C-alpha positions as CSV (number, residue, x, y, z in Angstrom):
1,M,35.5,10.3,12.3
2,P,31.7,9.8,12.1
3,F,30.3,10.0,8.6
4,L,28.1,12.8,9.5
5,L,31.2,15.0,10.5
6,R,33.1,14.2,7.5
7,R,30.2,15.1,5.2
8,R,29.8,18.5,7.0
9,A,33.5,19.2,6.4
10,L,32.9,18.9,2.5
11,P,32.0,22.1,0.7
12,A,28.5,22.5,-0.2
13,L,28.1,22.0,-3.9
14,L,24.3,22.9,-4.1
15,P,22.7,25.6,-1.9
16,V,20.0,24.0,0.2
17,L,16.3,25.3,-0.1
18,P,15.6,28.3,2.0
19,V,13.8,27.8,5.3
20,A,11.0,29.8,6.9
21,A,12.1,33.4,7.9
22,A,11.1,32.9,11.4
23,A,13.8,30.2,11.7
24,Q,16.5,32.5,10.3
25,P,18.7,35.0,12.2
26,S,17.3,38.4,13.0
27,G,17.5,40.6,10.1
28,A,17.9,37.9,7.5
29,T,15.8,37.9,4.5
30,T,14.1,35.0,2.8
31,A,16.5,33.4,0.2
32,I,15.4,33.5,-3.5
33,P,16.0,30.4,-5.4
34,P,18.0,30.8,-8.4
35,P,16.4,31.3,-11.9
36,S,15.0,28.3,-13.6
37,N,17.7,28.4,-16.2
38,D,20.4,28.0,-13.5
39,P,21.9,24.5,-14.0
40,L,22.1,24.1,-10.1
41,E,18.6,24.9,-9.8
42,R,17.6,22.3,-12.4
43,L,19.7,19.8,-10.7
44,R,18.0,20.4,-7.4
45,H,14.7,20.1,-9.2
46,H,15.6,16.7,-10.6
47,R,16.7,15.6,-7.1
48,A,13.4,16.5,-5.5
49,V,11.9,14.5,-8.2
50,E,14.0,11.5,-7.4
51,A,13.4,12.0,-3.7
52,V,9.7,11.5,-4.4
53,I,10.2,8.3,-6.5
54,W,12.5,6.9,-4.0
55,G,10.6,8.0,-0.9
56,M,7.1,6.7,-2.2
57,P,6.7,3.2,-0.3
58,A,7.8,4.9,3.1
59,V,5.6,8.1,2.7
60,N,2.8,5.8,1.6
61,Y,3.3,4.0,5.1
62,D,3.4,7.3,6.9
63,L,0.3,8.7,5.4
64,M,-1.7,5.5,6.7
65,R,-0.1,5.7,10.1
66,Q,-0.8,9.5,10.4
67,Q,-4.5,9.0,9.4
68,M,-4.7,6.6,12.3
69,L,-3.2,9.1,14.8
70,D,-5.1,12.0,13.4
71,K,-8.6,10.7,12.5
72,T,-9.0,7.8,15.0
73,A,-8.6,6.7,18.6
74,G,-6.2,4.0,17.6
75,R,-2.6,4.2,18.5
76,V,0.7,2.4,17.7
77,N,1.1,-1.1,18.9
78,E,-2.7,-1.6,18.9
79,V,-5.3,-2.7,16.2
80,I,-7.6,-0.6,14.2
81,H,-10.3,-2.4,12.0
82,W,-13.2,-1.9,9.7
83,G,-16.2,-3.5,11.3
84,R,-17.9,-4.1,7.9
85,P,-16.8,-4.8,4.4
86,L,-15.1,-1.5,3.0
87,D,-17.0,1.3,1.6
88,W,-15.7,4.5,-0.2
89,R,-14.8,6.1,3.2
90,N,-11.8,3.9,3.3
91,Q,-9.6,5.9,0.9
92,T,-6.5,3.7,1.3
93,L,-5.1,2.7,-2.1
94,T,-6.8,-0.1,-4.1
95,P,-8.2,-1.9,-0.8
96,N,-10.2,-5.0,-1.0
97,P,-14.0,-4.4,-0.2
98,D,-14.6,-8.2,0.0
99,T,-12.9,-8.8,3.3
100,L,-12.6,-7.4,6.7
101,Y,-9.3,-5.4,7.4
102,F,-7.4,-5.5,10.7
103,M,-4.3,-3.1,10.7
104,T,-1.6,-2.5,13.3
105,F,1.3,-0.1,13.2
106,F,4.0,-0.9,15.6
107,D,7.0,1.2,17.0
108,T,9.7,-0.7,18.9
109,K,11.8,2.3,19.9
110,A,9.9,2.6,23.3
111,V,8.9,-1.1,24.0
112,G,11.4,-3.2,22.2
113,P,10.3,-6.2,19.8
114,V,6.5,-6.5,19.3
115,V,4.5,-9.6,19.2
116,M,1.8,-10.5,16.7
117,E,-0.1,-13.5,17.9
118,V,-2.1,-14.9,14.9
119,P,-4.9,-17.2,15.8
120,P,-5.3,-20.6,14.1
121,S,-7.7,-21.2,11.3
122,D,-10.5,-23.2,12.6
123,A,-14.4,-23.2,12.5
124,G,-14.5,-19.6,13.7
125,G,-12.6,-18.4,10.6
126,S,-9.2,-17.6,9.0
127,L,-7.2,-14.9,7.7
128,N,-4.5,-13.8,5.3
129,G,-1.9,-11.5,6.7
130,N,1.3,-9.7,5.7
131,I,3.9,-8.2,7.9
132,V,6.2,-5.4,6.5
133,N,8.7,-2.6,7.5
134,I,8.2,1.1,6.8
135,W,9.5,0.4,3.1
136,Q,6.8,-2.0,2.9
137,M,9.4,-4.7,2.2
138,P,7.6,-8.1,3.3
139,L,8.9,-9.7,6.3
140,E,6.4,-12.7,6.3
141,D,2.9,-13.8,5.2
142,V,0.9,-15.3,7.9
143,G,-2.6,-17.2,8.4
144,L,-4.3,-19.8,6.2
145,L,-1.9,-19.6,3.2
146,G,1.1,-18.1,5.1
147,V,4.1,-19.5,6.6
148,D,2.1,-21.2,9.3
149,K,-0.4,-22.6,6.9
150,G,-3.4,-21.8,9.2
151,A,-1.7,-23.3,12.4
152,G,-1.4,-19.6,13.7
153,G,1.8,-18.7,15.8
154,R,3.5,-15.9,17.6
155,F,5.6,-13.6,15.4
156,V,8.0,-11.1,16.6
157,F,8.9,-7.9,14.8
158,V,12.6,-7.5,15.9
159,P,14.3,-4.0,15.3
160,P,17.8,-3.5,14.0
161,G,20.5,-3.9,16.8
162,Y,18.4,-6.0,19.1
163,D,20.7,-8.8,20.2
164,Q,18.9,-10.6,22.9
165,P,17.6,-14.3,22.5
166,I,14.2,-14.8,21.1
167,P,12.2,-17.3,23.5
168,E,11.3,-20.7,22.1
169,G,7.9,-20.7,20.5
170,F,8.2,-17.3,18.8
171,T,9.1,-16.6,15.3
172,A,11.5,-13.7,14.8
173,L,11.0,-11.4,11.9
174,R,14.0,-9.3,11.9
175,S,13.7,-5.7,10.4
176,D,16.1,-3.0,9.3
177,T,13.6,-0.4,10.6
178,H,12.3,0.3,14.0
179,E,8.6,0.6,12.8
180,G,6.5,-1.3,10.4
181,Y,2.9,-2.5,10.2
182,A,0.8,-5.6,9.5
183,L,-2.5,-6.0,7.5
184,F,-4.7,-8.8,8.4
185,R,-7.7,-9.8,6.2
186,S,-10.3,-11.8,8.0
187,N,-11.8,-14.0,5.4
188,L,-15.6,-13.6,4.6
189,A,-17.7,-16.5,3.6
190,S,-20.3,-14.1,2.3
191,H,-21.5,-10.5,2.9
192,D,-24.4,-11.8,5.1
193,E,-24.6,-10.1,8.4
194,A,-23.9,-13.4,10.2
195,D,-20.8,-14.1,8.2
196,V,-19.6,-10.6,8.7
197,R,-20.1,-10.8,12.5
198,K,-18.2,-14.2,12.6
199,S,-15.3,-12.7,10.6
200,I,-15.2,-9.7,13.0
201,D,-15.0,-12.1,16.0
202,Y,-12.5,-14.0,14.4
203,G,-10.3,-11.2,13.6
204,R,-10.5,-9.8,17.4
205,R,-8.5,-12.9,18.3
206,I,-5.5,-11.3,17.1
207,R,-3.0,-10.2,19.7
208,I,-0.4,-7.5,19.8
209,Y,1.9,-6.7,22.7
210,P,5.5,-6.2,23.6
211,L,7.7,-9.4,23.8
212,S,8.8,-8.0,27.2
213,A,5.2,-8.7,28.4
214,A,4.9,-12.0,26.9
215,A,4.8,-14.0,30.2
216,I,1.3,-12.1,30.9
217,P,0.2,-10.4,27.7
218,P,-1.9,-7.3,28.3
219,P,-5.3,-7.0,26.5
220,T,-5.1,-5.9,22.8
221,R,-7.1,-2.7,22.3
222,F,-9.2,-2.7,19.0
223,T,-10.6,0.4,17.5
224,D,-13.3,0.2,14.9
225,V,-12.8,2.8,12.2
226,K,-15.6,1.8,9.8
227,D,-17.4,5.2,9.9
228,V,-14.1,7.4,9.5
229,L,-13.2,9.1,6.3
230,F,-9.5,7.5,6.4
231,D,-7.9,9.1,3.5
232,S,-4.2,7.9,2.8
233,T,-4.2,8.7,-0.9
234,I,-0.8,10.2,-2.0
235,R,-0.7,13.9,-1.5
236,Y,1.0,15.4,-4.6
237,D,2.1,18.7,-2.9
238,S,4.9,19.9,-0.7
239,S,3.4,17.9,2.4
240,F,4.7,14.8,0.8
241,F,8.2,16.1,2.0
242,D,7.0,16.6,5.5
243,S,6.2,12.9,5.6
244,L,9.6,12.0,4.2
245,D,11.4,14.3,6.7
246,R,9.6,12.6,9.5
247,L,10.7,9.3,8.4
248,V,14.3,10.5,7.9
249,Q,14.4,11.7,11.5
250,A,12.8,8.6,12.9
251,E,14.8,5.8,11.2
252,A,18.6,5.2,10.6
253,W,20.1,5.3,7.1
254,L,20.1,1.9,5.2
255,P,23.4,1.2,3.4
256,R,21.7,0.8,0.1
257,D,20.2,4.3,0.5
258,R,23.1,6.4,1.8
259,L,23.3,8.2,-1.7
260,M,20.0,9.9,-0.8
261,I,21.7,11.5,2.3
262,N,23.2,14.3,-0.1
263,T,20.0,14.2,-2.5
264,L,17.8,15.1,0.4
265,R,20.1,17.6,2.0
266,S,20.0,19.5,-1.2
267,I,16.2,20.0,-1.0
268,G,16.4,20.8,2.8
269,I,15.9,17.3,4.7
270,E,18.8,16.5,6.8
271,K,18.8,14.2,9.7
272,G,19.0,16.1,13.1
273,K,17.9,19.3,11.5
274,P,14.5,20.9,11.4
275,F,12.6,20.9,8.0
276,R,11.0,24.3,7.7
277,P,10.6,25.3,4.1
278,D,9.1,28.8,3.4
279,A,6.7,29.8,0.8
280,Q,9.1,29.9,-2.1
281,A,10.5,26.6,-1.0
282,R,7.0,25.1,-0.8
283,A,6.5,26.4,-4.2
284,F,9.6,24.7,-5.6
285,L,8.6,21.4,-3.9
286,D,5.1,21.5,-5.3
287,A,6.6,22.1,-8.7
288,A,8.8,19.1,-8.4
289,I,6.3,16.6,-7.0
290,G,4.0,17.8,-9.9
291,D,6.6,16.6,-12.3
292,A,7.2,13.3,-10.2
293,R,3.5,12.5,-10.5
294,R,3.6,13.0,-14.2
295,V,6.5,10.7,-14.5
296,L,5.1,7.9,-12.2
297,D,1.6,8.1,-14.0
298,A,3.6,7.8,-17.3
299,M,5.3,4.6,-16.2
300,Y,1.8,3.2,-14.9
301,D,0.1,4.1,-18.1
302,K,2.9,2.5,-20.3
303,G,2.6,-0.5,-18.1
304,W,4.4,-3.9,-18.4
305,P,3.8,-7.3,-20.2
306,S,0.5,-8.7,-20.1
307,F,-0.4,-11.6,-17.8
308,F,-2.5,-13.3,-20.3
309,E,-1.3,-13.0,-23.9
310,N,-3.0,-10.3,-25.9
311,T,-5.2,-8.9,-23.1
312,Q,-5.0,-5.8,-21.2
313,W,-4.8,-7.7,-17.8
314,R,-1.4,-7.5,-16.2
315,A,0.0,-8.5,-12.7
316,A,-0.2,-5.9,-10.1
317,A,3.6,-5.1,-10.4
318,P,6.3,-5.7,-12.7
319,A,8.2,-8.9,-12.3
320,E,11.5,-7.4,-11.5
321,F,10.0,-5.5,-8.6
322,I,8.2,-8.6,-7.3
323,K,11.5,-10.5,-7.4
324,T,13.4,-7.7,-5.6
325,Q,10.7,-7.4,-2.9
326,V,10.3,-11.1,-2.2
327,S,14.1,-11.6,-1.8
328,G,14.6,-8.6,0.3
329,Y,17.0,-6.7,-1.9
330,A,19.2,-9.7,-1.9
331,D,20.7,-9.1,-5.3
332,P,23.4,-6.4,-4.9
333,D,23.2,-5.6,-8.5
334,D,19.5,-5.0,-8.7
335,Y,17.6,-2.0,-7.1
336,P,14.5,-1.1,-9.2
337,S,13.5,2.0,-7.3
338,D,11.5,3.5,-10.2
339,A,9.2,0.4,-10.3
340,R,8.9,0.5,-6.5
341,G,7.9,4.2,-6.5
342,M,5.4,3.6,-9.2
343,C,3.6,0.6,-7.5
344,Y,3.2,2.4,-4.2
345,T,1.4,5.3,-5.9
346,Y,-1.7,2.8,-6.4
347,G,-1.1,0.1,-3.7
348,Y,0.4,-0.6,-0.4
349,I,1.5,-3.7,1.8
350,G,4.0,-6.2,0.5
351,L,3.6,-10.0,-0.1
352,K,6.4,-12.5,0.7
353,R,4.6,-15.4,-1.2
354,L,2.6,-13.7,-4.1
355,G,0.5,-16.3,-5.5
356,A,0.1,-18.5,-2.5
357,G,-2.5,-16.6,-0.6
358,Q,-3.6,-14.2,-3.3
359,F,-2.8,-12.9,-6.7
360,Y,-4.0,-9.6,-8.3
361,L,-4.5,-8.3,-11.8
362,I,-5.0,-4.8,-13.0
363,A,-6.8,-3.4,-16.1
364,I,-6.9,0.2,-17.0
365,R,-8.2,-0.2,-20.7
366,D,-10.9,-2.1,-22.4
367,R,-10.5,-4.8,-25.1
368,D,-10.0,-2.1,-27.6
369,G,-7.2,-0.3,-25.7
370,N,-9.1,2.7,-24.7
371,A,-8.9,4.2,-21.3
372,L,-11.9,3.1,-18.9
373,D,-14.6,5.8,-18.7
374,G,-17.0,6.1,-15.9
375,A,-19.6,7.5,-18.2
376,R,-19.7,4.3,-20.3
377,T,-21.0,0.9,-19.6
378,Y,-18.8,-2.3,-19.8
379,R,-19.1,-6.1,-19.4
380,L,-16.6,-8.3,-17.8
381,T,-17.4,-12.0,-18.4
382,V,-15.8,-14.2,-15.7
383,P,-15.4,-17.7,-17.2
384,P,-16.9,-20.6,-15.1
385,Q,-14.8,-22.7,-12.7
386,A,-12.3,-19.8,-11.7
387,P,-9.1,-21.4,-10.5
388,V,-9.4,-20.3,-6.8
389,E,-9.8,-22.2,-3.5
390,Q,-11.3,-19.3,-1.7
391,Y,-13.0,-16.6,-3.9
392,W,-12.5,-14.2,-6.7
393,S,-13.5,-10.5,-6.8
394,V,-13.3,-7.6,-9.0
395,T,-13.3,-3.9,-8.0
396,A,-13.4,-0.6,-9.5
397,Y,-11.1,2.3,-8.4
398,D,-10.8,6.0,-9.3
399,R,-8.2,6.1,-11.9
400,N,-7.0,9.4,-10.4
401,T,-6.7,8.7,-6.9
402,H,-6.3,4.9,-7.1
403,A,-8.9,4.7,-4.1
404,L,-12.4,3.5,-4.0
405,I,-14.7,5.7,-6.0
406,R,-16.3,8.3,-3.6
407,G,-20.0,8.2,-2.9
408,M,-20.7,4.8,-4.6
409,P,-23.1,2.5,-2.7
410,R,-20.6,-0.5,-3.5
411,A,-17.3,-1.0,-5.4
412,S,-17.2,-4.6,-6.3
413,R,-18.6,-8.0,-7.0
414,S,-17.2,-11.3,-6.1
415,S,-18.0,-14.9,-6.0
416,Q,-19.2,-14.5,-2.3
417,I,-22.1,-12.7,-3.6
418,R,-24.9,-15.3,-3.7
419,E,-27.5,-13.3,-5.5
420,M,-25.4,-12.6,-8.7
421,Q,-26.9,-14.1,-11.9
422,K,-25.0,-16.8,-13.6
423,N,-25.0,-17.6,-17.3
424,A,-26.1,-20.9,-18.7
425,D,-22.4,-22.3,-19.0
426,G,-21.6,-21.0,-15.4
427,S,-19.9,-17.9,-16.4
428,I,-20.9,-14.6,-14.7
429,D,-21.2,-11.1,-16.4
430,V,-20.2,-8.2,-14.2
431,F,-21.2,-4.8,-15.5
432,F,-19.6,-1.4,-14.7
433,G,-21.1,1.9,-15.6
434,P,-23.1,4.8,-14.2
435,A,-26.3,2.9,-14.2
436,A,-27.2,-0.8,-14.1
437,P,-28.4,-2.7,-17.3
438,A,-31.9,-3.7,-17.2
439,G,-32.3,-6.6,-14.8
440,Q,-28.6,-6.7,-14.0
441,D,-28.5,-4.8,-10.6
442,A,-27.0,-7.7,-8.6
443,N,-24.2,-8.1,-11.1
444,W,-23.4,-4.2,-11.3
445,V,-20.6,-2.1,-10.0
446,P,-21.5,1.7,-10.1
447,T,-19.0,4.1,-11.7
448,D,-18.9,7.9,-11.4
449,A,-19.7,9.4,-14.9
450,Q,-17.3,12.3,-14.3
451,R,-14.2,10.2,-13.7
452,G,-12.2,7.5,-15.2
453,F,-11.9,4.2,-13.4
454,E,-9.5,1.0,-13.4
455,L,-10.1,-2.4,-12.1
456,M,-8.4,-4.9,-9.9
457,F,-9.2,-8.6,-10.1
458,R,-8.3,-10.6,-7.2
459,L,-7.8,-14.4,-6.8
460,Y,-7.6,-15.7,-3.1
461,A,-5.9,-19.0,-3.0
462,P,-5.2,-19.3,-6.8
463,T,-4.6,-22.8,-8.1
464,K,-2.0,-24.2,-10.8
465,A,-4.7,-23.9,-13.4
466,F,-4.5,-20.1,-13.0
467,F,-0.6,-20.0,-13.3
468,D,-0.6,-22.6,-16.2
469,K,-3.2,-20.1,-17.9
470,A,-5.5,-22.9,-18.5
471,W,-8.3,-20.5,-17.4
472,V,-8.1,-16.9,-19.1
473,L,-9.9,-13.7,-17.9
474,P,-11.2,-11.8,-21.0
475,D,-10.9,-8.2,-21.5
476,L,-13.5,-5.6,-20.5
477,V,-15.9,-4.9,-23.4
478,R,-17.8,-1.7,-23.9
479,I,-21.4,-2.0,-24.5
């Protein structure tokens, strides 16, 4: 007997959330949730909190996909891109404003396997790219420092259940979901207009098409979204569960997640059934996601071990989660879903080979352990001879949303910025604050005096000296 039928035959241990009155039989009244001191109600609340933590990476993906569909002319199995270095209108989570983004969302249900054709690195440019499924589990890194090492190639996103042979000359990336996406960063030599134009032209050599059309690939459609307010920050309200329901309906359950079938059913989300919570259920879900946010933010604020000893800098994610993600959940005794949920509140995408193409460091406090305040001024001294083969950059984000600070004329400084002043020893001072210190405009990143902020330091193509910690990034100092 199918599992779905067996489950329906069992008694319901928890009442499900009420649905909208319009969806109920004629004459029915809206169900009233039990009082908050009811143990079943408390259990259901905890289950809604768990659903948020578990579903965060997939909802994170869905929010970006929905922004593309709702706010731009881009569609699935096409490419959207930002035709200039990112500014605050890109409200994705902790994006990189020192590269050019090309993003494609693919859906294999209608067209079958989808090909991503990556151009070789040459005088025209290079890219760093990552291909993931809807859970943002990395399938492969591509580009200059990816699996192809800059040679380019044709990579095929293969959905579950597809058993036809993949033609010679194509690299199969087998996914356990039908949907996924890829983020390609077309590298910049500088922010000069000519270098930006060159990087755009190179990125537009990417090709996306169905494997079934590989003999004569159709043209790839590109949509420039640089002027769109593209806001995929996490919505901490009941709309989060609408995204979660959309994904439950679109994808098959993964074996490792079958426990969540019952958890989601108790809050009104069930495969094959409409999710139409009424006003009371919305209030219940709003309360649950408010608690989930506090839990996840507490995890983030508590942090994990520093990357450099006795500093505030830490790797962009806990080591246990990085290990699990890179292995594709290979260890049957390890599933750090709490760490995964936390990480996708402030970032997106997944890297198969973290440290080869890029590495990220996060700081949310200054040298004295105080939270970073947008009304204060700080100095970060980047030591000379940074251990990178491409570039380093440091970016300020809104501490509350983890997106670029709204309304700011720029968000970062990087080693690509030729006009930055250097100290006599080759180090560079980068300043963060509501106003530039005298004579330091080229080295200044503006902050909002009404908001806290956080930093991400990126190293593209980090060298052995970085991992040996022969070079150490010092803490931010308030001045």
